[in-house]
C-alpha atoms as an extended CHARMM CRD file, in Angstrom:
* protein
*
       289  EXT
         1         1  MET       CA           -141.8640000000       80.0150000000       77.1980000000  PROA      1               0.0000000000
         2         2  PRO       CA           -139.4910000000       83.0110000000       77.5190000000  PROA      2               0.0000000000
         3         3  LEU       CA           -139.3860000000       85.5500000000       74.7120000000  PROA      3               0.0000000000
         4         4  THR       CA           -135.8180000000       85.8740000000       73.5130000000  PROA      4               0.0000000000
         5         5  ALA       CA           -134.3680000000       89.0910000000       72.1860000000  PROA      5               0.0000000000
         6         6  GLU       CA           -134.1180000000       87.4420000000       68.7040000000  PROA      6               0.0000000000
         7         7  SER       CA           -137.6250000000       86.2090000000       68.7010000000  PROA      7               0.0000000000
         8         8  ALA       CA           -138.8680000000       89.5950000000       69.8150000000  PROA      8               0.0000000000
         9         9  ALA       CA           -136.9300000000       91.3850000000       67.2430000000  PROA      9               0.0000000000
        10        10  GLN       CA           -138.2870000000       89.0090000000       64.5560000000  PROA      10              0.0000000000
        11        11  GLN       CA           -141.9140000000       89.4140000000       65.7080000000  PROA      11              0.0000000000
        12        12  ILE       CA           -141.6330000000       93.2200000000       65.7350000000  PROA      12              0.0000000000
        13        13  GLN       CA           -140.1010000000       93.2470000000       62.1820000000  PROA      13              0.0000000000
        14        14  ASP       CA           -142.9110000000       90.9650000000       60.9440000000  PROA      14              0.0000000000
        15        15  ARG       CA           -145.4890000000       93.5020000000       62.4650000000  PROA      15              0.0000000000
        16        16  LEU       CA           -143.7010000000       96.4760000000       61.0410000000  PROA      16              0.0000000000
        17        17  LYS       CA           -143.9820000000       94.7840000000       57.5770000000  PROA      17              0.0000000000
        18        18  ASP       CA           -147.5920000000       94.2000000000       58.1210000000  PROA      18              0.0000000000
        19        19  ILE       CA           -148.1090000000       97.8820000000       59.1850000000  PROA      19              0.0000000000
        20        20  GLN       CA           -146.3010000000       99.1070000000       55.9710000000  PROA      20              0.0000000000
        21        21  GLN       CA           -148.6800000000       96.8040000000       53.9320000000  PROA      21              0.0000000000
        22        22  HSD       CA           -151.7200000000       98.3020000000       55.6670000000  PROA      22              0.0000000000
        23        23  ILE       CA           -150.4030000000      101.8620000000       55.0460000000  PROA      23              0.0000000000
        24        24  HSD       CA           -150.2790000000      101.1470000000       51.2400000000  PROA      24              0.0000000000
        25        25  ILE       CA           -153.6760000000       99.6300000000       51.2220000000  PROA      25              0.0000000000
        26        26  VAL       CA           -155.1300000000      102.6720000000       53.1920000000  PROA      26              0.0000000000
        27        27  ASP       CA           -153.6220000000      104.9560000000       50.5470000000  PROA      27              0.0000000000
        28        28  GLU       CA           -155.2920000000      102.9280000000       47.7540000000  PROA      28              0.0000000000
        29        29  GLU       CA           -158.7150000000      102.8140000000       49.5790000000  PROA      29              0.0000000000
        30        30  ARG       CA           -158.5920000000      106.5440000000       50.3350000000  PROA      30              0.0000000000
        31        31  ARG       CA           -157.9670000000      107.3280000000       46.6290000000  PROA      31              0.0000000000
        32        32  ARG       CA           -160.8360000000      105.0450000000       45.6400000000  PROA      32              0.0000000000
        33        33  ALA       CA           -163.0100000000      106.5850000000       48.3630000000  PROA      33              0.0000000000
        34        34  GLU       CA           -162.2050000000      110.1320000000       47.2460000000  PROA      34              0.0000000000
        35        35  ASN       CA           -163.2000000000      109.3740000000       43.6360000000  PROA      35              0.0000000000
        36        36  SER       CA           -166.4400000000      107.8700000000       44.9320000000  PROA      36              0.0000000000
        37        37  ILE       CA           -167.2040000000      111.0140000000       46.9390000000  PROA      37              0.0000000000
        38        38  SER       CA           -166.4300000000      113.2340000000       43.9720000000  PROA      38              0.0000000000
        39        39  SER       CA           -168.8940000000      111.1060000000       41.8640000000  PROA      39              0.0000000000
        40        40  LEU       CA           -171.4170000000      111.3700000000       44.5890000000  PROA      40              0.0000000000
        41        41  VAL       CA           -171.1010000000      115.2230000000       44.7480000000  PROA      41              0.0000000000
        42        42  ARG       CA           -171.4570000000      115.3940000000       40.9510000000  PROA      42              0.0000000000
        43        43  SER       CA           -174.5650000000      113.1940000000       41.0980000000  PROA      43              0.0000000000
        44        44  LEU       CA           -176.3120000000      115.6830000000       43.5610000000  PROA      44              0.0000000000
        45        45  HSD       CA           -176.2420000000      118.2110000000       40.7590000000  PROA      45              0.0000000000
        46        46  ALA       CA           -177.4950000000      115.7930000000       38.1070000000  PROA      46              0.0000000000
        47        47  THR       CA           -181.2430000000      114.9740000000       38.0210000000  PROA      47              0.0000000000
        48        48  ASN       CA           -180.8470000000      111.8350000000       35.9030000000  PROA      48              0.0000000000
        49        49  GLN       CA           -178.4250000000      109.9720000000       38.2340000000  PROA      49              0.0000000000
        50        50  LYS       CA           -179.3530000000      107.7570000000       41.1230000000  PROA      50              0.0000000000
        51        51  VAL       CA           -177.7000000000      108.8380000000       44.4240000000  PROA      51              0.0000000000
        52        52  LYS       CA           -178.4800000000      105.8190000000       46.5970000000  PROA      52              0.0000000000
        53        53  PRO       CA           -176.1620000000      103.2530000000       44.8590000000  PROA      53              0.0000000000
        54        54  LEU       CA           -173.2030000000      105.8640000000       44.9440000000  PROA      54              0.0000000000
        55        55  LEU       CA           -173.8710000000      106.5380000000       48.6590000000  PROA      55              0.0000000000
        56        56  LYS       CA           -173.7840000000      102.9320000000       49.6110000000  PROA      56              0.0000000000
        57        57  ALA       CA           -170.4670000000      102.4990000000       47.7260000000  PROA      57              0.0000000000
        58        58  SER       CA           -168.9700000000      105.4050000000       49.4340000000  PROA      58              0.0000000000
        59        59  LEU       CA           -170.0860000000      104.0980000000       52.8450000000  PROA      59              0.0000000000
        60        60  MET       CA           -168.6870000000      100.6590000000       52.1100000000  PROA      60              0.0000000000
        61        61  GLU       CA           -165.3240000000      102.0220000000       51.0540000000  PROA      61              0.0000000000
        62        62  ALA       CA           -165.1170000000      104.3500000000       54.1880000000  PROA      62              0.0000000000
        63        63  SER       CA           -165.7000000000      101.1320000000       56.3000000000  PROA      63              0.0000000000
        64        64  GLN       CA           -163.0240000000       99.2090000000       54.5040000000  PROA      64              0.0000000000
        65        65  GLU       CA           -160.6090000000      102.0140000000       55.0590000000  PROA      65              0.0000000000
        66        66  GLU       CA           -161.6140000000      102.2670000000       58.7380000000  PROA      66              0.0000000000
        67        67  ALA       CA           -160.9950000000       98.3670000000       59.1020000000  PROA      67              0.0000000000
        68        68  THR       CA           -157.5710000000       98.5250000000       57.5160000000  PROA      68              0.0000000000
        69        69  ILE       CA           -156.5780000000      101.4530000000       59.9340000000  PROA      69              0.0000000000
        70        70  ARG       CA           -157.7880000000       99.5550000000       62.9030000000  PROA      70              0.0000000000
        71        71  ALA       CA           -155.7830000000       96.4940000000       61.8640000000  PROA      71              0.0000000000
        72        72  ALA       CA           -152.7410000000       98.6030000000       61.5150000000  PROA      72              0.0000000000
        73        73  LEU       CA           -153.3010000000      100.0130000000       65.0250000000  PROA      73              0.0000000000
        74        74  ALA       CA           -153.7670000000       96.5750000000       66.3420000000  PROA      74              0.0000000000
        75        75  LYS       CA           -150.2480000000       95.7560000000       65.0780000000  PROA      75              0.0000000000
        76        76  ILE       CA           -148.8280000000       98.7600000000       66.8400000000  PROA      76              0.0000000000
        77        77  HSD       CA           -150.4810000000       97.5400000000       70.0190000000  PROA      77              0.0000000000
        78        78  GLU       CA           -148.8580000000       94.0320000000       69.5250000000  PROA      78              0.0000000000
        79        79  ILE       CA           -145.4770000000       95.7780000000       69.1160000000  PROA      79              0.0000000000
        80        80  ARG       CA           -145.9310000000       97.6350000000       72.4220000000  PROA      80              0.0000000000
        81        81  SER       CA           -146.9950000000       94.3770000000       74.0660000000  PROA      81              0.0000000000
        82        82  ILE       CA           -143.8180000000       92.5450000000       72.8430000000  PROA      82              0.0000000000
        83        83  ARG       CA           -141.4860000000       95.2780000000       73.9270000000  PROA      83              0.0000000000
        84        84  ASN       CA           -143.1320000000       95.4220000000       77.2860000000  PROA      84              0.0000000000
        85        85  GLU       CA           -142.8440000000       91.6770000000       77.8100000000  PROA      85              0.0000000000
        86        86  ARG       CA           -139.2910000000       91.8250000000       76.9870000000  PROA      86              0.0000000000
        87        87  ARG       CA           -138.6730000000       94.6030000000       79.4510000000  PROA      87              0.0000000000
        88        88  ILE       CA           -140.4240000000       92.5900000000       82.2160000000  PROA      88              0.0000000000
        89        89  GLN       CA           -138.3730000000       89.4320000000       81.3820000000  PROA      89              0.0000000000
        90        90  ALA       CA           -135.1690000000       91.3230000000       81.6480000000  PROA      90              0.0000000000
        91        91  ARG       CA           -136.1210000000       92.9370000000       84.9730000000  PROA      91              0.0000000000
        92        92  ASN       CA           -137.1440000000       89.5430000000       86.3610000000  PROA      92              0.0000000000
        93        93  ALA       CA           -133.9190000000       88.1330000000       85.2080000000  PROA      93              0.0000000000
        94        94  GLY       CA           -132.0450000000       90.7930000000       87.2260000000  PROA      94              0.0000000000
        95        95  ASN       CA           -130.9500000000       92.8630000000       84.2540000000  PROA      95              0.0000000000
        96        96  LYS       CA           -131.4620000000       96.3290000000       85.6390000000  PROA      96              0.0000000000
        97        97  GLU       CA           -131.0240000000       99.0240000000       83.1620000000  PROA      97              0.0000000000
        98        98  ALA       CA           -129.7830000000      102.3740000000       84.6830000000  PROA      98              0.0000000000
        99        99  ILE       CA           -131.8510000000      105.2170000000       83.5700000000  PROA      99              0.0000000000
       100       100  ARG       CA           -130.8720000000      108.7580000000       84.3630000000  PROA      100             0.0000000000
       101       101  ARG       CA           -133.5040000000      111.0220000000       85.7850000000  PROA      101             0.0000000000
       102       102  GLY       CA           -133.8540000000      113.1980000000       82.5660000000  PROA      102             0.0000000000
       103       103  ALA       CA           -134.3910000000      110.0340000000       80.4060000000  PROA      103             0.0000000000
       104       104  LEU       CA           -136.9380000000      108.6970000000       82.9400000000  PROA      104             0.0000000000
       105       105  MET       CA           -138.9150000000      111.8600000000       82.7730000000  PROA      105             0.0000000000
       106       106  LYS       CA           -138.8980000000      111.7250000000       78.8920000000  PROA      106             0.0000000000
       107       107  MET       CA           -139.9950000000      108.0620000000       79.1620000000  PROA      107             0.0000000000
       108       108  VAL       CA           -142.9850000000      109.1620000000       81.4950000000  PROA      108             0.0000000000
       109       109  GLN       CA           -143.9070000000      111.8510000000       78.9820000000  PROA      109             0.0000000000
       110       110  LEU       CA           -143.6650000000      109.6730000000       75.9370000000  PROA      110             0.0000000000
       111       111  SER       CA           -145.7680000000      107.0340000000       77.5690000000  PROA      111             0.0000000000
       112       112  ALA       CA           -148.5460000000      109.5880000000       77.8960000000  PROA      112             0.0000000000
       113       113  GLN       CA           -148.2580000000      110.9230000000       74.4810000000  PROA      113             0.0000000000
       114       114  THR       CA           -148.3870000000      107.5750000000       72.7810000000  PROA      114             0.0000000000
       115       115  LEU       CA           -151.2790000000      106.2380000000       74.9070000000  PROA      115             0.0000000000
       116       116  PRO       CA           -153.8690000000      104.8880000000       72.3130000000  PROA      116             0.0000000000
       117       117  LEU       CA           -156.7080000000      107.1240000000       71.4120000000  PROA      117             0.0000000000
       118       118  PHE       CA           -160.1900000000      105.5600000000       71.8010000000  PROA      118             0.0000000000
       119       119  VAL       CA           -161.9220000000      105.7990000000       68.3950000000  PROA      119             0.0000000000
       120       120  GLY       CA           -165.3290000000      104.2020000000       68.7890000000  PROA      120             0.0000000000
       121       121  LYS       CA           -167.8360000000      102.9910000000       66.3080000000  PROA      121             0.0000000000
       122       122  LEU       CA           -171.0680000000      104.7990000000       65.7520000000  PROA      122             0.0000000000
       123       123  GLY       CA           -172.9940000000      104.9510000000       69.0560000000  PROA      123             0.0000000000
       124       124  GLU       CA           -170.1460000000      103.2270000000       70.9790000000  PROA      124             0.0000000000
       125       125  ARG       CA           -169.4950000000      104.7870000000       74.4390000000  PROA      125             0.0000000000
       126       126  ALA       CA           -165.9500000000      105.1260000000       75.8470000000  PROA      126             0.0000000000
       127       127  PRO       CA           -165.0030000000      102.0660000000       78.0140000000  PROA      127             0.0000000000
       128       128  ALA       CA           -163.5120000000      101.7310000000       81.4440000000  PROA      128             0.0000000000
       129       129  LEU       CA           -160.0420000000      103.1190000000       81.6920000000  PROA      129             0.0000000000
       130       130  CYS       CA           -160.5940000000      105.6110000000       78.9120000000  PROA      130             0.0000000000
       131       131  GLY       CA           -159.9690000000      109.1200000000       80.1300000000  PROA      131             0.0000000000
       132       132  CYS       CA           -161.5310000000      109.7140000000       83.4070000000  PROA      132             0.0000000000
       133       133  ILE       CA           -163.7350000000      106.5760000000       83.3850000000  PROA      133             0.0000000000
       134       134  PRO       CA           -162.5210000000      104.4090000000       86.2860000000  PROA      134             0.0000000000
       135       135  ALA       CA           -161.7980000000      100.7010000000       86.2580000000  PROA      135             0.0000000000
       136       136  GLU       CA           -164.5010000000       98.2700000000       87.2500000000  PROA      136             0.0000000000
       137       137  GLY       CA           -164.6010000000       97.0580000000       90.7220000000  PROA      137             0.0000000000
       138       138  ASN       CA           -163.3190000000       93.6310000000       89.9100000000  PROA      138             0.0000000000
       139       139  TYR       CA           -160.5740000000       94.8300000000       87.5560000000  PROA      139             0.0000000000
       140       140  VAL       CA           -156.9430000000       93.7040000000       88.0710000000  PROA      140             0.0000000000
       141       141  ALA       CA           -154.1300000000       95.6470000000       86.4840000000  PROA      141             0.0000000000
       142       142  LYS       CA           -151.7390000000       93.5200000000       84.3840000000  PROA      142             0.0000000000
       143       143  VAL       CA           -148.1530000000       92.9350000000       85.0800000000  PROA      143             0.0000000000
       144       144  GLY       CA           -146.1270000000       95.8790000000       83.6940000000  PROA      144             0.0000000000
       145       145  ASP       CA           -149.0260000000       98.3600000000       83.8600000000  PROA      145             0.0000000000
       146       146  ASN       CA           -148.4820000000      101.7480000000       85.4360000000  PROA      146             0.0000000000
       147       147  VAL       CA           -150.5470000000      102.5800000000       88.5070000000  PROA      147             0.0000000000
       148       148  ALA       CA           -150.8810000000      105.2300000000       91.2150000000  PROA      148             0.0000000000
       149       149  ALA       CA           -149.8040000000      103.6170000000       94.4510000000  PROA      149             0.0000000000
       150       150  LEU       CA           -150.2780000000      104.8840000000       97.9240000000  PROA      150             0.0000000000
       151       151  ALA       CA           -146.9440000000      103.8540000000       99.5130000000  PROA      151             0.0000000000
       152       152  LYS       CA           -144.8870000000      104.8180000000      102.4030000000  PROA      152             0.0000000000
       153       153  GLY       CA           -141.5900000000      106.4920000000      101.9060000000  PROA      153             0.0000000000
       154       154  ILE       CA           -138.4570000000      106.5820000000      104.1440000000  PROA      154             0.0000000000
       155       155  ASP       CA           -140.1100000000      109.0570000000      106.5360000000  PROA      155             0.0000000000
       156       156  GLU       CA           -143.0650000000      106.5710000000      106.7830000000  PROA      156             0.0000000000
       157       157  GLU       CA           -145.3830000000      109.0970000000      105.1840000000  PROA      157             0.0000000000
       158       158  GLU       CA           -147.6900000000      107.8780000000      102.6010000000  PROA      158             0.0000000000
       159       159  ASN       CA           -147.6750000000      109.5270000000       99.1620000000  PROA      159             0.0000000000
       160       160  TRP       CA           -149.2870000000      108.5980000000       95.9460000000  PROA      160             0.0000000000
       161       161  ILE       CA           -146.5200000000      107.5060000000       93.5590000000  PROA      161             0.0000000000
       162       162  LEU       CA           -146.2280000000      106.4050000000       90.0010000000  PROA      162             0.0000000000
       163       163  ALA       CA           -145.4910000000      102.6450000000       90.1160000000  PROA      163             0.0000000000
       164       164  GLU       CA           -145.4700000000       99.5790000000       87.9590000000  PROA      164             0.0000000000
       165       165  VAL       CA           -147.3050000000       96.3040000000       88.6600000000  PROA      165             0.0000000000
       166       166  VAL       CA           -144.9570000000       93.4220000000       89.3620000000  PROA      166             0.0000000000
       167       167  GLN       CA           -147.7080000000       90.9950000000       90.2750000000  PROA      167             0.0000000000
       168       168  PHE       CA           -151.0600000000       90.6100000000       91.7310000000  PROA      168             0.0000000000
       169       169  LEU       CA           -151.1810000000       88.3610000000       94.7590000000  PROA      169             0.0000000000
       170       170  HSD       CA           -154.7070000000       86.6800000000       94.4810000000  PROA      170             0.0000000000
       171       171  ARG       CA           -154.6970000000       85.0470000000       97.6950000000  PROA      171             0.0000000000
       172       172  GLN       CA           -153.9580000000       88.2040000000       99.5060000000  PROA      172             0.0000000000
       173       173  ASN       CA           -155.9540000000       90.4310000000       97.1870000000  PROA      173             0.0000000000
       174       174  LYS       CA           -152.9140000000       92.7000000000       97.0610000000  PROA      174             0.0000000000
       175       175  TYR       CA           -150.5770000000       94.2570000000       94.4600000000  PROA      175             0.0000000000
       176       176  ASP       CA           -146.7960000000       93.9830000000       94.4620000000  PROA      176             0.0000000000
       177       177  VAL       CA           -145.6110000000       97.1680000000       92.7850000000  PROA      177             0.0000000000
       178       178  ILE       CA           -142.3350000000       98.7690000000       92.2360000000  PROA      178             0.0000000000
       179       179  ASP       CA           -141.5020000000      102.5740000000       92.4460000000  PROA      179             0.0000000000
       180       180  ILE       CA           -140.9850000000      103.8770000000       88.6860000000  PROA      180             0.0000000000
       181       181  ASP       CA           -138.4490000000      106.2140000000       90.1420000000  PROA      181             0.0000000000
       182       182  GLU       CA           -134.9690000000      104.7410000000       89.2970000000  PROA      182             0.0000000000
       183       183  GLU       CA           -133.4670000000      106.4700000000       92.4040000000  PROA      183             0.0000000000
       184       184  GLN       CA           -136.0380000000      104.6800000000       94.6600000000  PROA      184             0.0000000000
       185       185  LYS       CA           -136.9540000000      101.3450000000       93.0510000000  PROA      185             0.0000000000
       186       186  ASP       CA           -138.6840000000      100.3660000000       96.2890000000  PROA      186             0.0000000000
       187       187  ARG       CA           -141.0780000000       97.4730000000       96.1810000000  PROA      187             0.0000000000
       188       188  HSD       CA           -144.5120000000       97.7400000000       97.9740000000  PROA      188             0.0000000000
       189       189  VAL       CA           -147.1350000000       95.0670000000       98.7310000000  PROA      189             0.0000000000
       190       190  LEU       CA           -150.3540000000       97.0420000000       98.8700000000  PROA      190             0.0000000000
       191       191  SER       CA           -154.1390000000       96.4140000000       99.0670000000  PROA      191             0.0000000000
       192       192  LYS       CA           -156.2290000000       97.0700000000       96.0540000000  PROA      192             0.0000000000
       193       193  ARG       CA           -157.7640000000      100.1670000000       97.6750000000  PROA      193             0.0000000000
       194       194  LYS       CA           -154.1980000000      101.6290000000       97.6730000000  PROA      194             0.0000000000
       195       195  VAL       CA           -153.6340000000      101.1590000000       93.9820000000  PROA      195             0.0000000000
       196       196  ILE       CA           -155.3570000000      103.1190000000       91.1730000000  PROA      196             0.0000000000
       197       197  PRO       CA           -154.9840000000      101.8010000000       87.6030000000  PROA      197             0.0000000000
       198       198  LEU       CA           -154.0960000000      104.6020000000       85.2090000000  PROA      198             0.0000000000
       199       199  PRO       CA           -156.0370000000      105.1190000000       81.9630000000  PROA      199             0.0000000000
       200       200  LEU       CA           -155.2050000000      102.6990000000       79.0800000000  PROA      200             0.0000000000
       201       201  MET       CA           -156.6780000000      104.9380000000       76.4270000000  PROA      201             0.0000000000
       202       202  ARG       CA           -157.0410000000      108.7000000000       75.8320000000  PROA      202             0.0000000000
       203       203  ALA       CA           -160.4920000000      110.2770000000       75.2000000000  PROA      203             0.0000000000
       204       204  ASN       CA           -161.1610000000      112.3800000000       72.1970000000  PROA      204             0.0000000000
       205       205  PRO       CA           -162.6710000000      115.6770000000       73.4750000000  PROA      205             0.0000000000
       206       206  GLU       CA           -164.4780000000      116.1520000000       70.1390000000  PROA      206             0.0000000000
       207       207  THR       CA           -166.3630000000      112.7370000000       70.3840000000  PROA      207             0.0000000000
       208       208  ASP       CA           -166.0550000000      111.4950000000       73.9590000000  PROA      208             0.0000000000
       209       209  GLY       CA           -166.2030000000      114.6120000000       76.0980000000  PROA      209             0.0000000000
       210       210  HSD       CA           -168.0440000000      112.6830000000       78.7470000000  PROA      210             0.0000000000
       211       211  ALA       CA           -164.8580000000      110.6650000000       79.3900000000  PROA      211             0.0000000000
       212       212  LEU       CA           -163.0160000000      113.7510000000       80.5100000000  PROA      212             0.0000000000
       213       213  PHE       CA           -163.1300000000      115.4190000000       84.0700000000  PROA      213             0.0000000000
       214       214  PRO       CA           -165.3410000000      118.5630000000       84.1360000000  PROA      214             0.0000000000
       215       215  LYS       CA           -163.6930000000      121.9330000000       84.9800000000  PROA      215             0.0000000000
       216       216  ASP       CA           -163.2280000000      122.4950000000       88.6290000000  PROA      216             0.0000000000
       217       217  THR       CA           -163.1940000000      118.8720000000       89.4720000000  PROA      217             0.0000000000
       218       218  VAL       CA           -160.7450000000      117.9600000000       92.4020000000  PROA      218             0.0000000000
       219       219  VAL       CA           -158.2980000000      115.3450000000       90.9900000000  PROA      219             0.0000000000
       220       220  MET       CA           -155.0100000000      113.9160000000       91.6140000000  PROA      220             0.0000000000
       221       221  ALA       CA           -152.3810000000      114.7230000000       88.9070000000  PROA      221             0.0000000000
       222       222  LEU       CA           -148.7310000000      113.8310000000       88.3020000000  PROA      222             0.0000000000
       223       223  TYR       CA           -146.7160000000      116.9980000000       89.0220000000  PROA      223             0.0000000000
       224       224  PRO       CA           -144.4180000000      117.7080000000       85.9000000000  PROA      224             0.0000000000
       225       225  GLN       CA           -140.9270000000      116.3540000000       86.1510000000  PROA      225             0.0000000000
       226       226  THR       CA           -141.7760000000      114.2150000000       89.2020000000  PROA      226             0.0000000000
       227       227  THR       CA           -143.2020000000      110.7940000000       89.9080000000  PROA      227             0.0000000000
       228       228  CYS       CA           -145.7660000000      111.8560000000       92.5440000000  PROA      228             0.0000000000
       229       229  PHE       CA           -149.4170000000      112.6410000000       92.2690000000  PROA      229             0.0000000000
       230       230  TYR       CA           -150.7620000000      115.6880000000       94.0870000000  PROA      230             0.0000000000
       231       231  LYS       CA           -154.1240000000      117.1850000000       94.6690000000  PROA      231             0.0000000000
       232       232  ALA       CA           -155.3590000000      119.5860000000       91.9810000000  PROA      232             0.0000000000
       233       233  ILE       CA           -158.2990000000      121.2470000000       90.3380000000  PROA      233             0.0000000000
       234       234  VAL       CA           -159.0680000000      120.9500000000       86.7120000000  PROA      234             0.0000000000
       235       235  HSD       CA           -158.6530000000      124.4590000000       85.2050000000  PROA      235             0.0000000000
       236       236  ARG       CA           -159.0690000000      123.6930000000       81.5370000000  PROA      236             0.0000000000
       237       237  LEU       CA           -160.0860000000      120.6070000000       79.5730000000  PROA      237             0.0000000000
       238       238  PRO       CA           -158.1210000000      119.3450000000       76.5290000000  PROA      238             0.0000000000
       239       239  GLN       CA           -159.7750000000      120.8260000000       73.4030000000  PROA      239             0.0000000000
       240       240  THR       CA           -158.2330000000      118.1640000000       70.7850000000  PROA      240             0.0000000000
       241       241  ALA       CA           -156.9550000000      114.5380000000       71.2690000000  PROA      241             0.0000000000
       242       242  THR       CA           -153.3710000000      115.7900000000       71.5790000000  PROA      242             0.0000000000
       243       243  GLU       CA           -153.7830000000      118.4420000000       74.1300000000  PROA      243             0.0000000000
       244       244  ASP       CA           -153.3020000000      118.0380000000       77.9200000000  PROA      244             0.0000000000
       245       245  TYR       CA           -155.3800000000      119.1800000000       80.8300000000  PROA      245             0.0000000000
       246       246  GLU       CA           -154.4470000000      122.3500000000       82.6100000000  PROA      246             0.0000000000
       247       247  VAL       CA           -154.6790000000      121.9060000000       86.3520000000  PROA      247             0.0000000000
       248       248  LEU       CA           -154.1270000000      124.0880000000       89.5520000000  PROA      248             0.0000000000
       249       249  PHE       CA           -151.9870000000      122.1180000000       92.0130000000  PROA      249             0.0000000000
       250       250  GLU       CA           -152.6790000000      122.7840000000       95.6660000000  PROA      250             0.0000000000
       251       251  ASP       CA           -149.9870000000      125.0390000000       97.1110000000  PROA      251             0.0000000000
       252       252  SER       CA           -150.2650000000      126.7800000000      100.4070000000  PROA      252             0.0000000000
       253       253  SER       CA           -147.4600000000      129.2320000000       99.4270000000  PROA      253             0.0000000000
       254       254  TYR       CA           -149.9600000000      131.0380000000       97.1690000000  PROA      254             0.0000000000
       255       255  LEU       CA           -152.6720000000      133.2860000000       98.6080000000  PROA      255             0.0000000000
       256       256  ASN       CA           -155.5900000000      131.3770000000       97.0890000000  PROA      256             0.0000000000
       257       257  GLY       CA           -154.0860000000      128.0640000000       97.8810000000  PROA      257             0.0000000000
       258       258  TYR       CA           -153.2630000000      126.9670000000       94.3920000000  PROA      258             0.0000000000
       259       259  ALA       CA           -150.3410000000      127.3940000000       92.0340000000  PROA      259             0.0000000000
       260       260  GLU       CA           -150.3890000000      128.5820000000       88.4570000000  PROA      260             0.0000000000
       261       261  PRO       CA           -152.0030000000      126.1280000000       85.8520000000  PROA      261             0.0000000000
       262       262  LEU       CA           -149.7110000000      123.5400000000       84.5210000000  PROA      262             0.0000000000
       263       263  PRO       CA           -150.3570000000      121.0070000000       81.8240000000  PROA      263             0.0000000000
       264       264  VAL       CA           -150.7130000000      117.3590000000       82.5700000000  PROA      264             0.0000000000
       265       265  ALA       CA           -151.4830000000      114.5280000000       80.3560000000  PROA      265             0.0000000000
       266       266  GLN       CA           -154.7770000000      112.5500000000       80.4480000000  PROA      266             0.0000000000
       267       267  ARG       CA           -152.9600000000      109.4470000000       81.4250000000  PROA      267             0.0000000000
       268       268  TYR       CA           -151.7890000000      111.2150000000       84.7020000000  PROA      268             0.0000000000
       269       269  VAL       CA           -154.8950000000      112.8910000000       85.7360000000  PROA      269             0.0000000000
       270       270  ILE       CA           -157.0660000000      110.6240000000       88.0710000000  PROA      270             0.0000000000
       271       271  ALA       CA           -159.8760000000      110.6410000000       90.5130000000  PROA      271             0.0000000000
       272       272  TYR       CA           -158.9900000000      112.1680000000       93.8110000000  PROA      272             0.0000000000
       273       273  ARG       CA           -158.7610000000      109.9550000000       96.6270000000  PROA      273             0.0000000000
       274       274  PRO       CA           -158.0580000000      111.3360000000      100.1680000000  PROA      274             0.0000000000
       275       275  THR       CA           -155.3680000000      109.8350000000      102.5230000000  PROA      275             0.0000000000
       276       276  LYS       CA           -155.3840000000      109.5050000000      106.2560000000  PROA      276             0.0000000000
       277       277  LYS       CA           -153.8430000000      112.8660000000      106.3670000000  PROA      277             0.0000000000
       278       278  GLY       CA           -157.4150000000      114.1860000000      105.7460000000  PROA      278             0.0000000000
       279       279  ALA       CA           -157.8960000000      117.6960000000      104.4980000000  PROA      279             0.0000000000
       280       280  GLY       CA           -154.3660000000      117.7140000000      103.0340000000  PROA      280             0.0000000000
       281       281  SER       CA           -153.6180000000      116.7940000000       99.3640000000  PROA      281             0.0000000000
       282       282  GLY       CA           -153.5230000000      113.5450000000       97.6970000000  PROA      282             0.0000000000
       283       283  SER       CA           -149.7460000000      113.3750000000       97.9940000000  PROA      283             0.0000000000
       284       284  GLY       CA           -148.8250000000      116.0470000000      100.2080000000  PROA      284             0.0000000000
       285       285  ASN       CA           -148.6480000000      119.8090000000       99.7610000000  PROA      285             0.0000000000
       286       286  LEU       CA           -146.4460000000      121.0860000000       97.0600000000  PROA      286             0.0000000000
       287       287  SER       CA           -144.8610000000      123.8040000000       99.2150000000  PROA      287             0.0000000000
       288       288  SER       CA           -143.5030000000      121.2010000000      101.5140000000  PROA      288             0.0000000000
       289       289  ALA       CA           -142.7720000000      118.5900000000       98.8910000000  PROA      289             0.0000000000
């Protein structure tokens, strides 16, 4: 059943109320946990108090606070899903919203900044599509997901572009994608090997460093203020959950073959996959782009 604008607005409003309640609960749980921790610290200096019961209480309160925060994050994810569903329905109905180039670039950047951060439980490893961890072989990107797509342009040259999944054609085992660039908006039907799902979660360098590309790794990265992926080398890894990679884009106009380092968000740094052009870049050379 189609999601109407009124229904979507109401569902979002309901979830915002839930989030507000979760925030109040977190505040209460945090105050209670801080008191318990203070009591635990004091008990460490007292010889006649038992530490174990206080420690268990502190751990339980911390777990409750974590569960409440995760519940709030789940509501945020639901809001994102509702908004995405409405956008897809509007597009399918032919309601095309004209987006200026500057606004599009801001949307691309915001999408990377608001990508959920993976916060695993004790001992839990980062899953597929978190940071640099690729999708599993049988994975199929969902409608509305952003992907890197190897598509032909007007000049019949193949380039890796930022695209959105319109549908997956199961019988053909191919994706139907649309160019994210408002000036192009071209549709492409491509085999799975020409489509790379983008990360669905950011990796926290402080806890999941294994989910980041190592320094000097050859990758494909979205060049700032464009919607094309180019061959690059990882120059510097993110040090915190909010930092970007610094990459060196391949550029033959420089003596060493690479341009100065530029920041690129985790969402737009993916494993290098060569094209038929061979030794060139993932999506052409910057000096000729």
